[in-house]
C-alpha positions, 0 to 999 in steps of 0.5 A, a space after each residue: 500500500 505504500 505505492 498508493 500514497 506516493 512512497 518510492 522513487 516515482 514523483 507525480 511532478 517532475 521539475 526537470 520537465 517544467 524548466 524547458 516549458 518555462 524557457 519556451 514560454 519566456 522565449 515566446 514572450 521575448 519574440 512577441 515583444 520584439 515583434 510588437 516593438 518592431 511594429 511600433 517602430 514601423 508605425 512611428 516611422 510612417 507617421 514621421 515620414 507623413 509629418 515630414 511630407 506634410 511639412 514640405 507640402 505646407 512650406 511649398 504652398 506658403 512659398 506659392 502664396 508669398 510669390 502670388 502676393 508679391 507679384 500682385 500689384 496694388 492697383 489690382 485690388 478692389 478699391 480701384 474696381 469699385 467706385 464708392 460715392 457718399 
């Protein structure tokens, strides 16, 4: 009857089997964290490129508006086209 209550060499739980499982789970967690970090880095890079392109576009538009304002003559304004009588 001693075998029924756990006497002897056999163990119900063998710690040597748990160690590789723990290592495997830890490796999977590291790999998942690395993939997640890479995805975040790619997203940030895309957002930075978008912001840079947007900045360049707005800068170009501002230059065009400045050139348009510089080439416009004062006599082209509304004051010379509309007669106002009081």
